[in-house]
C-alpha positions in Angstrom: 65.4 88.9 76.7 67.9 91.7 76.4 69.4 94.4 78.6 70.7 94.1 82.1 67.6 94.9 84.0 65.5 91.9 85.1 63.2 90.6 87.7 63.7 86.9 88.6 60.4 86.0 90.1 59.1 83.1 92.3 62.2 81.0 92.6 63.8 79.3 95.6 66.8 81.5 96.1 70.0 80.3 97.8 71.7 82.9 99.9 73.5 82.9 103.2 73.4 79.1 103.1 69.6 78.6 103.0 66.8 78.8 100.5 63.8 81.1 100.5 61.2 81.9 97.9 62.1 85.5 96.9 62.3 87.7 93.9 65.5 89.3 92.7 65.5 92.7 91.0 68.6 93.3 88.8 69.6 96.7 87.7 72.5 97.6 85.4 73.8 94.0 85.7 73.9 94.0 89.5 71.5 92.7 92.2 69.5 95.8 93.3 67.1 94.2 95.8 66.0 90.8 97.1 62.6 90.2 98.7 59.3 88.4 98.5 57.1 91.3 97.5 59.3 92.8 94.8 57.5 93.8 91.6 59.0 94.5 88.2 59.3 98.3 87.5 57.8 99.4 84.2 59.7 98.1 81.2 61.7 95.5 83.2 61.2 92.0 81.9 60.3 89.2 84.3 61.9 85.7 84.3 59.5 83.2 85.9 61.5 81.0 88.2 58.6 79.2 89.8 59.6 75.7 90.8 63.2 76.4 90.2 66.3 76.6 92.4 68.1 79.9 91.9 71.8 79.5 92.5 74.7 81.9 92.1 76.4 81.6 88.7 79.0 78.8 88.9 82.7 79.7 88.7 84.9 77.2 87.0 88.3 78.2 88.3 90.4 75.8 86.1 89.8 75.6 82.3 91.9 75.3 79.2 90.4 76.9 76.1 92.7 77.3 73.0 95.6 75.7 74.9 98.7 75.9 72.9 100.4 72.5 72.6 103.1 73.3 70.1 104.2 75.8 67.5 100.9 75.5 65.5 98.7 73.1 67.5 96.0 73.7 70.2 93.5 71.7 72.0 90.0 71.6 70.4 87.9 73.9 72.6 88.2 77.5 71.4 87.4 80.5 73.6 84.0 80.6 71.8 83.1 76.9 72.2 84.4 76.5 75.8 82.6 79.6 77.1 79.4 78.6 75.2 79.6 75.2 76.9 80.0 77.1 80.2 76.8 78.9 79.9 75.0 75.7 78.9 76.0 74.3 82.3 75.2 77.4 84.4 78.9 78.5 84.6 79.0 82.3 84.3 82.8 82.8 85.1 85.8 80.8 84.1 89.5 81.2 84.8 91.9 80.1 82.1 95.7 80.3 82.0 98.4 82.3 80.2 101.0 80.4 78.2 104.1 82.4 77.6 107.6 80.9 77.4 110.5 80.8 79.8 111.8 84.3 80.7 108.9 86.1 78.9 107.5 88.8 81.2 104.3 87.7 83.0 102.5 90.8 81.9 103.2 90.0 78.2 101.8 86.6 78.7 98.6 88.0 80.2 98.3 90.7 77.5 98.7 88.1 74.7 95.9 85.9 76.2 93.7 88.9 76.7 94.1 89.8 73.0 93.3 86.2 72.0 90.1 86.1 74.1 88.8 89.6 73.3 85.3 89.4 71.8 85.3 85.6 71.9 84.1 84.8 75.4 80.4 84.2 76.1 80.9 84.1 79.9 83.0 86.4 82.1 86.6 85.3 82.5 90.1 85.9 84.0 93.5 84.3 83.7 96.0 82.6 86.0 99.5 83.7 85.2 101.7 80.6 84.4 105.2 80.8 85.6 107.3 78.4 83.5 110.5 79.4 85.2 110.8 81.7 88.3 114.6 82.0 87.9 114.5 82.9 84.3 112.4 86.0 85.0 113.8 89.4 85.6 112.7 90.5 89.0 110.0 87.8 89.4 109.0 89.2 92.8 108.4 92.6 91.3 106.5 91.2 88.4 104.2 89.3 90.7 103.6 92.3 92.9 102.7 94.5 89.9 100.3 92.0 88.6 98.6 91.6 91.9 98.0 95.3 91.9 96.7 95.2 88.3 94.1 92.6 89.1 95.8 89.2 88.3 96.8 87.8 91.7 97.0 84.0 90.9 100.1 82.2 89.5 100.5 78.7 88.2 103.6 76.5 88.9 104.4 72.9 88.0 106.4 70.3 89.8 106.5 68.2 86.7 107.1 68.5 82.9 110.8 69.3 82.9 111.1 68.3 79.3 108.6 71.0 78.4 110.5 73.6 80.4 107.7 74.0 83.0 109.0 72.3 86.1 109.6 74.5 89.2 112.4 73.5 91.6 111.9 73.4 95.3 114.0 76.6 95.8 111.9 78.5 93.2 108.6 77.4 94.8 110.0 78.4 98.2 110.7 81.9 96.8 107.3 82.2 95.2 105.6 81.3 98.5 107.7 84.0 100.3 106.5 86.5 97.7 102.9 85.2 98.2 103.2 86.0 101.9 104.3 89.6 101.1 102.0 90.4 98.2 98.8 88.4 98.8 99.3 86.4 95.6 98.1 82.8 95.4 100.6 80.1 94.3 98.6 77.5 92.3 100.5 74.2 91.9 100.2 71.2 89.6 101.5 68.8 92.2 103.0 65.7 90.7 106.6 64.5 91.2 108.0 65.0 87.7 111.3 63.2 88.1 109.7 60.0 89.4 107.1 60.2 86.6 109.8 60.6 84.0 111.7 57.6 85.5 108.6 55.4 85.5 107.7 56.5 82.0 111.1 55.6 80.7 110.4 52.0 81.6 106.6 51.8 81.1 105.0 48.8 82.7 103.3 46.2 80.6 99.7 47.1 80.8 96.8 47.1 78.4 96.1 50.3 76.6 95.8 53.4 78.7 96.3 51.5 82.0 100.0 52.4 81.7 99.0 56.0 82.4 97.9 55.2 85.9 101.0 53.0 86.5 103.4 55.7 85.5 101.7 58.4 87.6 100.7 56.5 90.8 99.0 58.4 93.6 102.3 58.7 95.5 103.7 61.0 92.9 100.9 63.4 93.9 101.2 62.9 97.6 105.0 63.5 97.5 104.8 66.7 95.6 101.8 68.0 97.6 103.5 67.2 101.0 106.7 69.0 100.0 104.8 72.1 98.8 102.6 72.2 101.8 105.6 72.1 104.1 107.1 75.1 102.3 103.8 77.0 102.5 103.6 76.2 106.2 107.2 77.4 106.8 107.0 80.6 104.6 103.5 81.7 105.4 102.6 81.8 101.7 99.3 80.7 100.3 99.2 77.4 98.3 96.4 76.1 96.1 96.7 72.5 94.9 95.0 72.1 91.5 93.2 69.0 90.2 93.8 66.8 93.3 93.0 63.2 92.5 93.4 61.4 95.8 91.9 61.9 99.3 95.3 61.4 101.0 96.5 64.6 99.2 93.5 66.4 100.7 94.4 64.9 104.1 98.0 66.2 103.8 96.7 69.7 103.1 94.2 69.5 106.0 97.1 68.5 108.3 99.1 71.5 107.3 96.0 73.7 107.7 95.6 72.5 111.3 99.1 73.6 112.0 98.3 77.1 110.7 99.3 76.8 107.0 97.2 78.4 104.3 96.8 75.5 101.9 93.7 74.9 99.7 92.6 72.0 97.6 90.8 71.8 94.3 89.5 68.6 92.9 87.6 67.8 89.6 84.4 66.1 88.6 86.3 63.3 86.8 87.9 62.2 90.1 84.5 62.3 91.8 82.5 60.6 89.1 84.8 58.2 87.2 87.4 55.6 88.1 90.5 53.9 86.6 88.6 50.9 85.4 87.7 53.0 82.4 91.3 53.0 81.3 91.1 49.3 80.8 88.5 49.6 78.1 89.5 49.4 74.5 88.7 53.1 74.2 90.3 53.9 77.6 92.6 56.5 76.1 89.5 58.7 75.7 89.6 59.1 79.5 93.2 60.2 79.7 94.0 63.1 82.0 96.8 64.1 84.4 96.7 63.1 87.2 95.0 60.0 85.9 91.7 58.6 87.2 92.0 56.7 90.5 90.0 53.8 92.0 86.5 54.0 93.4 87.6 54.2 97.0 89.6 57.4 96.1 86.5 58.9 94.6 84.5 58.1 97.8 87.3 59.6 99.9 87.3 62.8 97.9 83.5 63.1 98.4 84.1 62.8 102.2 86.8 65.5 101.9 84.5 67.8 100.0 81.8 67.3 102.6 84.2 67.8 105.5 85.9 70.9 104.3 89.3 69.6 103.3 88.4 70.2 99.6 87.7 73.8 99.0 86.8 74.0 95.3 85.5 71.7 92.6 86.7 72.9 89.1 87.0 71.0 85.9 90.5 71.3 84.3 88.4 71.2 81.1 90.7 70.5 78.2 88.7 69.1 75.2 90.0 66.9 72.3 88.2 65.1 69.6 88.2 61.3 69.3 90.5 61.6 66.3 93.0 63.6 68.3 92.9 61.0 71.1 93.0 58.0 68.7 96.2 59.3 67.1 98.3 58.2 70.1 98.5 54.6 68.7 99.6 53.2 72.1 102.4 55.7 72.7 101.7 57.6 76.0 104.0 60.4 74.9 101.6 61.2 72.1 98.4 60.9 74.0 96.6 64.2 74.5 95.7 64.6 78.2 92.5 66.2 79.2 88.7 65.9 79.2 85.8 68.2 78.3 84.1 69.3 81.5 82.8 72.8 82.0 79.2 72.1 80.8 78.8 69.1 83.1 80.3 70.6 86.3 77.1 71.7 88.0 74.9 68.7 87.1 77.6 66.2 88.1 78.2 67.7 91.5 74.4 68.2 92.0 73.5 64.7 91.0 76.4 62.7 92.5 76.8 65.0 95.5 73.5 66.6 96.5 71.0 64.0 95.1 73.0 61.2 96.7 73.2 62.9 100.0 77.0 63.3 100.1 76.9 67.1 100.3 74.2 69.7 101.0 73.0 72.3 98.5 74.7 75.0 100.6 78.0 73.0 100.5 77.7 72.6 96.8 77.4 76.4 96.4 80.5 76.8 98.5 82.5 74.4 96.4 81.3 75.8 93.0 80.5 79.5 93.8 81.6 81.3 96.9 84.7 79.1 97.5 86.4 79.9 94.2 85.2 83.5 94.3 86.9 84.0 97.7 90.1 82.3 96.8 90.5 83.8 93.4 89.7 87.4 94.2 86.2 87.6 92.8 84.2 87.8 96.0 81.7 89.4 96.6 81.2 90.5 93.0 80.8 86.9 92.0 79.8 83.6 93.8 77.0 84.9 95.9 73.5 86.2 95.7 73.7 89.5 97.6 72.7 93.1 97.0 75.5 94.8 94.9 76.9 91.5 93.5 76.7 90.7 89.8 73.4 89.3 88.8 74.7 85.9 87.8 72.4 82.9 88.3 71.9 79.3 87.4 68.3 78.3 87.5 67.6 74.6 87.7 64.6 72.3 88.1 65.5 69.9 90.9 63.1 67.3 89.4 64.3 67.4 85.8 66.9 64.9 84.6 68.2 63.6 81.3 71.1 61.6 79.8 74.3 63.3 79.0 74.8 63.7 75.2 77.9 65.4 74.0 75.9 67.0 71.1 74.0 69.1 73.6 77.0 70.4 75.6 78.7 72.9 73.3 82.3 71.7 73.7 84.3 71.1 70.6 84.9 67.4 71.5 82.8 64.8 69.8 82.4 62.7 72.9 81.8 63.1 76.6 83.4 61.0 79.3 79.9 61.1 81.0 78.0 60.1 77.9 74.6 58.5 78.8 74.8 59.2 82.5 71.4 60.3 83.9 72.0 63.7 85.5 69.9 66.3 87.3 70.9 69.9 87.6 71.3 71.1 84.0 70.1 74.7 84.3 66.9 75.7 82.5 68.2 79.3 82.4 71.6 81.0 82.9 71.7 84.7 83.7 74.9 86.7 83.3 75.0 90.2 84.7 71.2 90.5 84.6 70.8 89.2 81.1 69.3 85.8 80.3 72.0 84.3 78.1 70.9 80.6 77.9 67.5 79.0 78.0 66.5 75.4 77.4 70.1 74.4 76.6 70.5 77.0 73.9 72.4 80.3 73.9 70.2 83.2 73.1 72.9 85.3 71.3 75.4 82.7 70.0 76.9 85.2 67.5 77.4 88.0 70.1 79.7 86.8 72.9 79.2 89.1 75.9 81.8 88.0 78.4 84.0 90.6 80.1 87.5 90.3 81.6 87.5 90.5 85.4 90.2 92.2 87.4 90.5 90.5 90.7 91.5 91.5 94.2 92.0 88.8 96.9 90.7 89.7 100.3 
């Protein structure tokens, strides 16, 4: 099917927190009407959604495609492969990151990434602006204010990685949160205590294989960094978004700050909900390396409770794909181990299977975590994340009865393995619709040689 006019017919449509069997008329890439008796105007194609759940297109608010790791090295997912995998999994919008050096204007970092991505993205996209050093920027507050007005209102900071020139000091984070209060920008934080991690890494404990990763980055390194940042957010009135939270105590720290009036939000990832640190003990445990590392099963259960109860706001993937060969090259040296897992393609089916099918969250709550929640926080609502008249016609259509084993060959990522290989999952979409165009059916992109994603300017409400 081509064009941006479409009638989605006979599906069970999720909107306003409940399902109803309705038709959706899409015109010019937007939702024109929703109702039971809608018919397709002359010339408008019909997508039969009988027996399918029609969800808003999923938003993966945390991805790394073509992530630069050195002067001439990148991770393995390109903009093309990562965004193709997104559509395979019902993800219609992703938010990646800029990657400029210290002192380089934030606008240049954004422009450089836009030039890299141009014409290569199959899904719609935006970028968080990485701030490797607040104090090294000329007029950082002014740069943030200008980018907010220009449609890039989210900024990434790190409380770790001093050796890579990324670590933000407490006084810098405090200033950024003050600017957040004044401009409406969102401070996104990689919350791990870098100095303690560096100390523990300098005397790595004796542990088999990749187990040393969990021992050098224990949960307390996350709690400590998150608690400090939440305190500054509470004091300044700025908005703080904690990325890839791996432990329920971190979510509880954020929830406590929220109860006192702070604006603190929590993102967790499928790997912390679906996997556990026992995998690191395997001979191939290094294939499961990510930062923060996998935690124990009790932590995963606690994060599910936090997601159900509202103290987790978003589930995103932190997708960062590497091949087996790239991972194998570590040869037992943690400093050489690439950190990251492929994840965008399996985001929806993992949360649907392990959350909804197992009764841990409702379908409506899943849509909040994957669609409307990230849309609201990241400045995409109501254009994205909701099925509503006037919104973009982005949908993931899935058969709630269909299941199958995960096979990395079907996912589209550039990695030659999946951390979820062989898991029986429900929720892989039968069709993905992007701005009124059916772009994926039956696990295959319909126009793989013609990426149709567009850059999204955002405005936080």
